C-alpha positions as CSV (number, residue, x, y, z in Angstrom):
1,M,0.0,0.0,0.0
2,K,1.5,3.3,-1.1
3,Y,1.1,6.7,0.7
4,K,0.4,9.7,-1.5
5,V,3.2,12.2,-1.0
6,L,3.3,15.9,-2.1
7,I,6.9,17.0,-2.1
8,T,8.8,20.3,-2.5
9,G,12.1,22.0,-1.5
10,K,15.5,22.8,-2.9
11,N,17.1,19.4,-2.0
12,T,16.6,18.0,-5.5
13,T,18.8,14.9,-4.8
14,L,16.5,13.8,-2.0
15,I,13.4,14.6,-4.1
16,D,14.8,12.4,-6.9
17,D,15.3,9.6,-4.3
18,F,11.6,9.8,-3.4
19,F,10.6,9.4,-7.1
20,I,13.2,6.8,-8.1
21,Q,14.2,4.7,-5.0
22,M,11.1,4.9,-2.9
23,D,8.5,4.3,-5.6
24,D,7.5,1.0,-3.9
25,S,6.4,2.9,-0.7
26,F,5.2,6.3,-2.0
27,E,3.2,7.7,-4.8
28,V,4.9,11.1,-5.3
29,I,4.1,14.4,-7.0
30,S,6.3,17.4,-6.7
31,T,5.1,21.0,-6.3
32,S,6.7,24.5,-6.0
33,Q,6.8,26.4,-2.7
34,R,4.2,28.8,-3.9
35,F,1.1,28.7,-1.7
36,N,-1.3,28.7,-4.7
37,D,0.5,25.7,-6.3
38,V,0.4,23.7,-3.0
39,T,-3.3,24.6,-2.6
40,R,-4.1,23.2,-6.1
41,H,-2.1,20.1,-5.6
42,V,-3.8,19.4,-2.3
43,K,-7.2,19.9,-3.9
44,Y,-6.6,17.7,-7.0
45,F,-3.9,15.2,-5.8
46,K,-5.3,14.7,-2.3
47,P,-2.0,13.8,-0.7
48,E,-1.8,12.0,2.6
49,I,1.5,13.6,3.6
50,F,3.6,16.7,2.7
51,V,7.4,16.4,2.6
52,Y,9.7,19.5,2.6
53,C,13.1,18.4,1.4
54,I,15.2,21.3,2.8
55,G,18.4,22.4,1.3
56,N,20.0,25.9,1.2
57,E,16.5,27.4,1.8
58,T,16.1,31.2,2.3
59,R,14.3,32.5,5.4
60,E,11.6,33.7,3.0
61,N,11.2,30.1,1.7
62,M,10.9,28.8,5.3
63,N,8.4,31.5,6.3
64,Q,6.3,30.5,3.3
65,M,5.9,27.1,4.8
66,I,3.9,28.6,7.7
67,H,1.2,29.5,5.2
68,V,1.5,26.1,3.5
69,K,1.0,24.5,6.9
70,N,-2.4,26.3,7.3
71,I,-3.8,24.6,4.2
72,L,-2.3,21.3,5.1
73,Q,-3.8,21.5,8.6
74,K,-7.3,22.2,7.3
75,N,-7.1,19.0,5.2
76,G,-5.6,16.9,8.0
77,I,-2.3,16.4,6.1
78,P,0.9,16.1,8.3
79,F,4.1,18.2,7.5
80,V,7.5,16.4,7.3
81,V,10.8,18.2,7.0
82,A,13.8,16.2,5.8
83,G,17.4,17.3,5.5
84,A,20.6,18.1,7.4
85,K,20.2,18.6,11.2
86,D,21.4,22.2,11.2
87,E,18.9,23.1,8.4
88,C,16.1,21.3,10.1
89,D,16.9,23.1,13.4
90,E,17.0,26.4,11.6
91,F,13.6,25.7,10.1
92,E,12.2,24.9,13.5
93,R,13.5,28.3,14.8
94,V,12.0,30.2,11.9
95,A,8.8,28.2,11.4
96,V,7.9,27.2,15.0
97,N,5.8,24.1,15.3
98,V,5.2,23.7,11.6
99,A,6.8,20.3,11.2
100,N,5.0,17.2,12.6
101,L,8.0,15.1,11.9
102,A,11.7,15.8,11.2
103,V,13.8,13.2,9.3
104,V,17.4,14.2,9.9
105,K,20.6,13.2,8.2
106,P,22.5,10.8,8.3
107,F,19.7,8.7,6.9
108,T,19.3,5.9,4.3
109,I,16.6,5.3,1.8
110,S,15.2,2.5,3.9
111,S,15.3,4.5,7.1
112,I,13.4,7.3,5.5
113,Q,10.7,4.9,4.3
114,E,10.6,3.2,7.7
115,D,10.4,6.5,9.6
116,I,7.6,8.0,7.4
117,T,5.6,4.8,7.2
118,K,5.7,4.3,11.0
119,F,4.8,8.0,11.5
120,M,1.9,7.7,9.1
121,G,0.5,4.6,10.9
122,E,0.5,6.6,14.2
123,W,-0.9,9.7,12.5
124,Q,-3.8,7.8,10.9
125,L,-4.5,6.0,14.2
126,Y,-4.9,9.2,16.2
127,H,-6.0,11.7,13.6
128,G,-8.0,9.5,11.2
129,S,-7.0,8.4,7.7
130,N,-7.8,10.0,4.3
131,R,-8.6,6.4,3.3
132,L,-10.7,5.3,6.2
133,N,-12.5,8.2,7.8
134,T,-16.0,9.3,8.8
135,K,-17.0,10.1,5.2
136,A,-15.7,6.7,4.1
137,V,-18.2,5.0,6.3
138,E,-21.0,6.4,4.1
139,Q,-19.4,4.8,1.0
140,P,-19.4,1.1,0.1
141,I,-16.2,-0.4,1.7
142,S,-15.4,-4.1,1.1
143,E,-14.7,-6.3,4.1
144,E,-11.3,-7.2,2.4
145,D,-10.2,-3.5,2.4
146,V,-11.1,-3.1,6.1
147,E,-9.3,-6.3,7.0
148,A,-6.2,-5.2,5.2
149,K,-6.2,-1.9,6.9
150,L,-6.7,-3.4,10.4
151,A,-4.0,-6.0,9.7
152,E,-1.6,-3.2,8.8
153,L,-2.3,-1.3,12.0
154,R,-2.1,-4.5,14.1
155,E,1.3,-5.3,12.7
156,A,2.6,-1.7,13.1
157,F,1.5,-1.5,16.7
158,Q,1.8,-5.1,17.7
159,I,-1.9,-5.5,18.5
160,E,-3.3,-9.0,18.8
161,K,-6.2,-9.8,16.5
162,P,-9.5,-9.9,18.5
163,A,-11.0,-13.3,19.0
164,S,-14.6,-12.2,18.5
165,K,-15.6,-11.3,14.9
166,K,-17.3,-7.9,14.5
167,S,-18.8,-6.2,11.5
168,W,-16.6,-3.7,9.7
169,K,-19.0,-0.9,10.7
170,E,-18.6,-1.8,14.4
171,R,-14.9,-1.8,14.2
172,I,-14.7,1.5,12.4
173,T,-17.0,3.0,14.9
174,E,-14.9,1.7,17.8
175,A,-11.7,3.1,16.2
176,M,-13.3,6.5,15.7
177,E,-14.5,6.6,19.3
178,A,-11.1,5.6,20.6
179,N,-9.5,8.3,18.4
180,A,-11.9,10.9,19.8
181,A,-11.2,9.8,23.4
182,S,-7.5,10.1,22.7
183,E,-7.8,13.6,21.3
184,A,-10.0,14.7,24.2
185,S,-7.4,13.4,26.6
186,A,-4.6,15.2,24.8
187,S,-6.6,18.4,24.8
188,Q,-6.6,18.4,28.6
189,R,-2.9,19.0,28.7
190,R,-1.9,22.6,29.5
191,H,0.2,24.4,26.8
192,I,3.3,26.5,27.5
193,L,5.1,28.8,25.0
194,V,8.8,29.4,25.9
195,V,10.3,32.6,24.4
196,D,14.1,32.9,24.7
197,D,16.9,33.9,22.3
198,D,19.1,31.1,23.6
199,P,18.4,27.8,21.8
200,L,20.1,25.8,24.5
201,M,17.8,27.3,27.1
202,L,14.8,26.5,25.0
203,K,15.9,22.9,24.6
204,M,16.5,22.5,28.3
205,L,13.2,24.0,29.4
206,K,11.3,21.9,26.8
207,E,12.9,18.7,28.1
208,Q,12.1,19.7,31.7
209,L,8.4,20.4,31.0
210,R,7.4,18.1,28.2
211,E,6.3,15.3,30.5
212,D,3.6,17.4,32.1
213,Y,2.9,20.0,29.5
214,D,2.7,20.6,25.7
215,V,5.6,22.9,25.0
216,A,6.3,25.2,22.0
217,T,9.4,27.4,21.7
218,A,10.3,30.7,19.9
219,V,13.6,32.4,19.7
220,S,12.2,35.9,19.5
221,G,9.1,37.9,20.4
222,K,8.3,38.3,16.7
223,I,8.1,34.6,16.2
224,A,6.1,34.2,19.4
225,M,3.5,36.7,18.2
226,K,3.2,34.9,14.9
227,F,2.7,31.6,16.7
228,L,-0.1,33.2,18.8
229,E,-1.9,34.3,15.6
230,R,-2.4,30.6,14.8
231,K,-2.5,28.8,18.1
232,K,-3.4,29.3,21.8
233,T,-1.3,28.8,24.9
234,N,-2.0,28.7,28.6
235,L,1.2,30.3,29.8
236,I,4.2,32.1,28.4
237,L,7.7,31.8,29.9
238,L,9.4,35.0,28.6
239,D,13.1,35.9,28.6
240,Y,13.4,39.4,30.1
241,E,16.5,40.4,28.1
242,M,16.6,39.6,24.4
243,P,18.1,41.3,21.4
244,G,15.7,43.3,19.3
245,E,12.5,43.2,21.2
246,N,13.1,42.5,24.9
247,G,10.7,40.9,27.3
248,P,9.0,44.0,28.6
249,E,8.3,45.1,24.9
250,V,6.9,41.7,24.1
251,L,4.7,41.8,27.2
252,E,3.4,45.2,26.2
253,K,2.3,43.8,22.8
254,L,0.7,40.9,24.5
255,R,-1.3,43.1,26.8
256,A,-2.4,45.3,23.9
257,G,-4.0,42.4,21.9
258,D,-7.5,41.3,22.7
259,A,-6.6,37.6,22.0
260,T,-3.4,37.7,24.1
261,K,-4.0,40.2,26.9
262,N,-5.1,37.6,29.5
263,I,-2.3,35.1,28.8
264,P,-0.3,34.6,32.0
265,V,3.4,35.5,31.7
266,I,6.4,34.4,33.8
267,F,9.6,36.3,33.3
268,L,13.0,34.5,33.1
269,T,16.2,36.5,33.5
270,G,19.8,36.3,34.5
271,V,19.7,39.8,35.9
272,S,19.5,39.9,39.7
273,E,19.9,43.6,40.5
274,R,17.1,44.9,42.8
275,E,16.2,47.8,40.4
276,K,15.8,45.4,37.5
277,I,13.6,43.1,39.5
278,Q,11.4,46.0,40.6
279,E,11.1,47.1,36.9
280,A,10.0,43.6,35.9
281,L,7.5,43.3,38.8
282,A,6.0,46.7,37.9
283,L,4.9,45.1,34.6
284,K,2.7,42.8,36.7
285,P,3.8,39.4,35.4
286,Q,2.4,36.3,37.1
287,S,5.9,35.4,38.4
288,Y,9.6,36.2,38.0
289,L,12.4,33.6,38.0
290,L,16.2,34.0,38.0
291,K,18.5,32.1,35.7
292,P,19.8,29.5,35.9
293,V,16.2,28.4,36.5
294,D,15.8,26.0,39.4
295,H,13.6,23.1,38.2
296,E,11.5,22.8,41.4
297,K,10.9,26.6,41.6
298,L,9.9,26.6,37.9
299,I,7.4,23.8,38.4
300,N,6.0,25.4,41.5
301,A,5.6,28.7,39.8
302,I,3.8,27.2,36.8
303,T,1.6,25.0,38.9
304,K,0.4,28.1,40.9
305,V,-0.6,29.9,37.7
306,I,-2.1,27.1,35.5
307,G,-1.9,23.9,37.5
308,R,-0.6,20.6,36.1
309,S,-1.9,18.6,33.1
């Protein structure tokens, strides 16, 4: 069974590999990075996954992918970025939370196929499949097609075949109910946006918090504001001193926006002078923590503001 892949990017060597060496796993069509081109290909090709083969991309190219993500998200299509680690990391900094999966070099043809195929199995299990979804129930589906799909999922996730035989409609209904329950459970987790110009600090805080919270990161206030145009968060951990726009300036923008004025903010800073602390507190953040951030104090401060997931 082949997945339908819509592919773009400047890494033409990798794109050729998808067409030539991965033809047994993927049905591939390429597109440009123009939003209108992607929109048309999504409409007429109906891909199940979008792959961005990154290579010497400009910041403008990367920013364009934010708009592409919007049309993909509306159609339930996951976004995969593939390329060198430094380029994938840069893409994550520029286009925060756009990629659902990153396939990073060094990789082989077989490892790419394995990573994407496994990811798609998980994606379709939790988000529904373009091939087997609510609308599909209304259309004639053969018992053989359903059995093949269920066998594929059982093999991928090592699920034993049920002893009792149920009709395909019953099994589809159960799968959809389980998916809905999973999404409802995931939605109960609190979300935190961490804004800091230091990538190492972002990585450390994300690792510390990911067990209890959904965490997104941004390396500047500008990227954070773009993120908040598309998504919501329960709390912002905001670096007080950053190049360009500093923490107080970002907080001022947040408080001026109707959609962001009530988001709780906790300042993080390495400055310990009394006057600086008083300046920060005058802005009325929910809390203020000194760097290096003590993990226990951080968790306690967050819990007081938004609780735990």
